[in-house]
C-alpha positions in Angstrom: 148.3 58.6 74.8 148.3 60.1 71.3 144.8 59.0 71.0 144.0 60.6 74.6 145.8 63.5 73.1 144.2 63.9 70.1 140.4 63.4 71.5 141.0 66.0 74.2 142.2 68.3 71.8 139.6 67.6 69.5 137.1 67.9 72.6 138.4 71.5 73.3 138.3 72.5 69.8 134.3 71.4 69.5 133.5 72.9 73.4 135.4 76.3 72.0 133.2 76.1 68.9 129.9 75.6 70.7 130.6 77.8 73.1 131.4 80.5 70.0 128.1 79.9 68.8 125.7 83.2 67.7 122.9 84.5 65.7 122.0 87.5 64.4 118.7 87.8 63.0 117.0 91.2 61.0 113.4 91.6 61.6 110.3 94.1 61.3 107.2 95.2 60.7 105.5 97.9 58.3 102.2 98.9 59.0 100.3 101.4 56.8 97.2 102.6 56.7 94.5 105.2 55.4 93.0 107.0 58.2 89.7 108.9 58.3 88.9 111.7 61.4 85.8 113.6 61.7 87.1 116.5 63.3 90.8 117.3 63.7 92.7 120.6 64.3 96.6 121.8 64.3 96.3 124.6 66.8 94.9 124.1 70.0 91.5 126.0 70.3 91.4 126.0 66.6 88.8 125.0 64.2 88.2 121.3 63.5 87.8 119.6 60.0 87.5 116.6 58.8 90.2 115.2 57.5 91.3 111.6 55.6 95.2 110.9 56.0 98.0 108.1 55.2 99.0 107.0 58.6 101.9 104.5 59.3 101.7 102.6 62.3 98.1 103.2 63.5 98.3 100.0 65.0 102.0 98.8 65.4 104.5 101.5 64.9 106.6 100.2 62.1 110.3 99.3 62.3 113.1 97.2 61.3 115.5 95.7 64.0 118.9 93.3 64.5 118.7 91.2 67.5 122.0 88.6 68.4 122.6 86.1 70.6 126.1 84.7 71.2 126.5 81.0 73.3 128.5 81.7 76.3 128.4 78.2 78.0 126.9 77.3 80.9 123.6 78.5 79.8 124.9 82.4 79.6 124.6 84.2 76.9 125.2 87.7 75.1 122.4 89.6 73.7 122.4 92.9 71.7 119.0 94.6 69.9 119.5 97.3 68.0 115.3 98.8 66.9 114.6 101.6 64.6 111.2 103.1 64.1 110.1 104.9 60.8 107.4 106.1 59.1 106.9 104.1 55.9 104.7 107.3 54.8 107.9 109.4 54.2 110.8 107.3 55.3 111.8 109.6 58.0 113.0 107.7 61.5 110.2 107.9 64.4 111.5 108.7 68.2 112.7 112.1 67.3 115.1 111.1 64.6 117.0 108.7 66.3 118.4 105.9 64.3 117.5 103.5 67.1 114.7 105.2 68.8 112.9 102.1 69.7 115.5 99.7 71.1 119.0 100.1 71.9 120.6 97.7 74.3 123.6 94.9 75.1 123.7 92.3 77.7 123.9 89.1 79.4 121.6 86.2 79.8 121.4 83.6 81.7 118.7 80.9 81.7 118.9 80.5 85.6 118.6 83.9 86.3 117.8 86.0 84.1 119.0 89.1 81.9 121.0 92.7 82.6 120.8 94.7 79.8 122.2 98.2 79.0 120.6 101.1 76.6 117.9 102.5 75.5 115.0 100.7 77.0 110.9 99.7 77.7 110.3 101.0 81.1 108.5 97.7 83.6 105.1 99.2 82.8 105.2 98.8 79.1 107.1 95.2 80.0 104.4 94.2 82.2 101.1 95.7 81.8 101.4 97.1 77.8 100.4 93.2 77.4 97.1 93.0 79.0 95.8 96.0 77.5 95.2 96.4 73.9 97.4 98.8 73.4 100.4 97.4 74.0 99.1 94.6 71.7 98.5 94.0 68.3 95.3 93.9 68.4 94.8 97.6 68.9 98.3 99.8 69.6 98.3 103.3 68.8 94.8 104.6 68.1 93.5 102.7 71.4 95.9 104.3 74.2 94.2 105.7 76.9 94.2 109.3 76.6 97.3 111.2 76.0 99.4 107.5 76.5 99.3 109.1 79.4 100.6 105.7 81.1 102.7 105.3 78.7 101.2 101.8 77.7 101.9 102.4 74.3 105.2 103.3 74.3 105.6 106.7 73.8 108.7 107.0 75.2 111.7 104.9 76.4 114.3 105.4 78.8 117.7 106.4 78.6 121.0 105.4 79.7 119.4 102.5 81.6 119.8 99.3 83.3 117.4 96.2 83.2 116.8 93.2 85.3 114.3 90.7 83.6 114.0 87.5 85.4 113.9 84.1 84.4 110.1 82.3 84.4 110.4 80.7 88.2 106.8 78.5 87.3 104.9 81.3 86.0 106.4 84.5 88.3 108.6 86.8 86.9 109.7 90.0 87.7 111.9 93.2 86.4 113.4 96.5 87.3 114.8 99.0 85.2 116.9 102.4 86.4 117.8 105.3 83.9 120.6 107.6 84.7 120.5 111.1 84.7 124.3 111.6 83.1 124.7 114.7 85.4 127.5 115.4 87.7 125.8 117.0 90.5 122.5 116.3 89.3 121.6 112.7 90.2 117.7 112.6 90.3 117.3 115.6 87.7 116.0 113.6 84.9 115.8 110.3 86.0 114.0 107.2 86.1 112.9 103.9 87.7 110.5 101.2 87.6 109.7 97.9 88.9 107.1 95.2 87.9 105.8 91.7 88.2 103.4 89.4 86.8 102.7 85.8 87.6 100.7 83.0 84.7 98.9 80.1 85.7 97.4 78.6 82.7 94.9 80.7 80.9 95.0 83.6 83.7 97.5 86.2 83.4 98.3 88.9 86.3 100.5 91.3 86.6 101.3 94.5 88.2 104.4 97.9 87.8 105.5 101.2 89.3 107.5 103.5 87.2 108.4 107.4 88.6 110.3 109.8 86.3 111.9 113.0 87.8 112.0 116.6 85.8 110.7 114.8 82.9 110.4 116.5 79.4 111.5 119.7 80.2 113.9 121.5 77.9 115.9 123.6 80.5 116.3 121.2 83.0 119.1 117.6 81.9 118.3 117.1 78.0 121.1 114.3 78.4 118.9 112.4 81.2 116.5 109.2 81.3 113.6 110.9 79.3 114.4 113.7 76.9 111.5 116.3 75.7 110.8 114.7 72.2 109.8 111.6 73.8 107.2 112.0 76.4 104.2 113.9 76.3 104.4 115.8 79.5 106.4 118.6 81.1 106.7 118.1 85.0 108.6 118.3 88.1 107.5 114.2 88.8 106.0 111.9 87.2 104.7 108.3 88.6 102.4 105.7 87.3 101.3 102.4 88.7 98.8 100.0 88.2 97.7 96.8 88.1 95.9 94.1 85.2 94.9 90.3 84.3 93.0 88.5 81.5 91.7 85.1 81.2 91.6 83.2 78.1 89.3 80.6 77.3 89.2 78.6 74.1 89.3 81.2 71.3 88.2 84.4 73.8 90.5 86.4 76.0 88.8 88.9 78.4 90.7 91.7 80.7 90.8 94.5 82.7 93.5 96.9 83.2 93.4 100.3 85.8 96.3 102.7 85.7 97.1 105.9 87.6 99.5 108.6 86.6 100.1 111.3 88.8 102.0 114.9 87.2 103.8 117.0 90.4 104.2 121.0 89.0 102.9 120.0 85.6 103.9 122.7 83.3 102.7 121.7 79.5 101.1 118.8 77.4 103.2 118.9 74.0 102.2 118.3 70.7 103.9 114.3 70.9 100.3 113.5 72.0 98.0 116.1 70.4 99.7 117.2 67.6 98.3 120.9 68.2 101.0 122.3 70.4 101.8 122.8 73.7 99.1 123.5 76.0 100.2 125.1 79.1 98.6 123.4 82.5 100.1 126.3 84.4 101.9 124.5 87.3 99.6 122.0 88.9 99.1 118.5 89.9 97.1 116.5 87.4 96.0 112.8 87.4 94.5 110.4 85.2 92.8 107.3 86.3 91.9 105.0 83.5 90.0 101.5 83.4 90.5 99.2 80.7 88.1 96.2 80.0 89.0 94.7 77.1 88.1 91.2 75.0 89.3 89.6 72.0 87.8 86.4 70.0 89.2 84.7 66.9 86.1 83.6 64.7 88.8 81.6 62.5 92.1 80.2 62.4 92.5 84.3 60.4 89.7 86.2 61.2 89.9 87.7 64.7 87.8 90.6 66.5 88.8 92.7 69.5 87.5 95.5 71.6 87.9 97.6 74.4 86.1 100.7 76.3 88.4 102.6 78.6 86.7 105.6 81.1 89.1 108.2 82.4 89.2 110.2 85.3 91.2 112.8 85.5 92.1 116.4 87.4 93.4 119.3 85.3 94.2 122.1 85.6 92.0 122.6 88.4 89.0 120.9 85.6 87.9 117.7 86.0 87.5 116.1 82.9 86.1 112.4 82.3 86.8 111.0 78.8 85.2 107.3 77.6 86.4 105.6 74.7 85.0 102.9 72.5 87.7 101.1 70.4 87.0 97.6 67.9 89.4 96.3 65.5 88.8 93.3 63.3 92.1 91.5 61.4 92.2 88.8 58.4 95.9 87.2 58.2 96.3 86.5 54.0 99.4 84.6 55.5 101.5 83.9 58.6 103.7 87.5 58.2 100.9 89.6 56.3 97.2 90.8 57.2 94.8 93.5 56.8 92.7 95.4 59.5 90.0 97.7 60.1 89.1 99.4 62.9 87.4 102.5 64.6 87.4 104.5 67.7 84.7 106.7 69.4 85.9 109.4 72.5 83.3 111.7 73.9 84.7 113.8 76.9 82.7 115.7 79.6 83.2 118.5 82.1 86.3 120.4 80.2 84.5 123.2 80.2 87.5 125.9 81.0 90.1 123.7 79.2 91.8 124.1 76.0 91.5 120.9 74.8 89.2 118.8 73.4 88.6 114.6 72.8 91.8 113.1 71.3 92.5 110.0 70.0 96.4 109.0 70.1 98.3 109.0 67.2 94.9 111.1 65.6 95.1 114.6 66.8 92.9 116.7 68.8 89.5 117.6 68.1 87.8 121.4 68.4 84.6 119.7 70.4 83.8 117.1 73.4 83.8 114.4 70.2 86.1 112.6 68.4 85.6 109.6 65.6 88.9 108.1 63.6 88.5 105.1 60.8 91.7 103.3 59.5 91.8 100.7 57.3 95.4 99.1 57.1 97.8 96.3 56.0 101.0 94.8 58.3 103.8 92.6 57.0 106.4 91.0 59.4 109.3 90.3 58.2 
């Protein structure tokens, strides 16, 4: 009897210890480079000049974070992520000076049903379409984004006050949904956001689609405590809708892909300096549309050396004009170790049909040109920990 009681007691202790198993991981990435731009302005409509500058996050935004999990038993875990973005060149916080501006969430994760998390998080367009575009990967990143990062594939903004569901992997199929609360009494829809997305993986084939809508986004006169704040988003509009789809196929050391997205802005009033580095640009009170077509590919020449490239065509409607953007992007990276690599990348953008607009070519993260053409080149180093 005593032996039975002892065994039962020890079993309970070990079961409790197993359920209480937890882990916290410190991680990060530092991306530093030198960027040359042939034409750069500081004020919209001003004169352009060539520029050499030290840059942080030309491919991947520099960040550090804490990621943790506690085993609750039965395939259930408590999880959290706190992730800070910063500028390695001056040590300041990114994302409007937020301590954990890249991500900050806590939730529960089940091996059978998926995860539910609450906090400041990525939307479904970023989660599902981002990995299929070079701007959402380590093979292009910031400077490969579509003009003004109009579809947010480069994470220009995150969603505050959000609750998100991410499913488990069901034979290659995943789905997700997110809702960002306005947090405003009497204004439930004022500065809220919601999105849905899904993906399917079958061997070398990946397919994904997603949709997102933002209400009263970016306006400092509206609810500043809502889902998306004016210091994050490149647009001020009554409503912003983003939808798209993409696919990629891997064969041997090569991967090719295609991504289509469309962004529509209703009652758009301004394009701000988050995207242009050239001050706010008045759009009147108009309907704005961006339709993006990206063809991309990458190839591992050796286990250490890779090349990647993309062509993006953007057909847009802005303040009654029909500007079109053509961007060619190319990157090569060499891994010095599993955690450190050096890279060289360049972009060329040509803009047409922009006669009556106070904007020029604009490569994301570089700034705006005074003309319809812009060239940029960056040499940099990335270290992961």
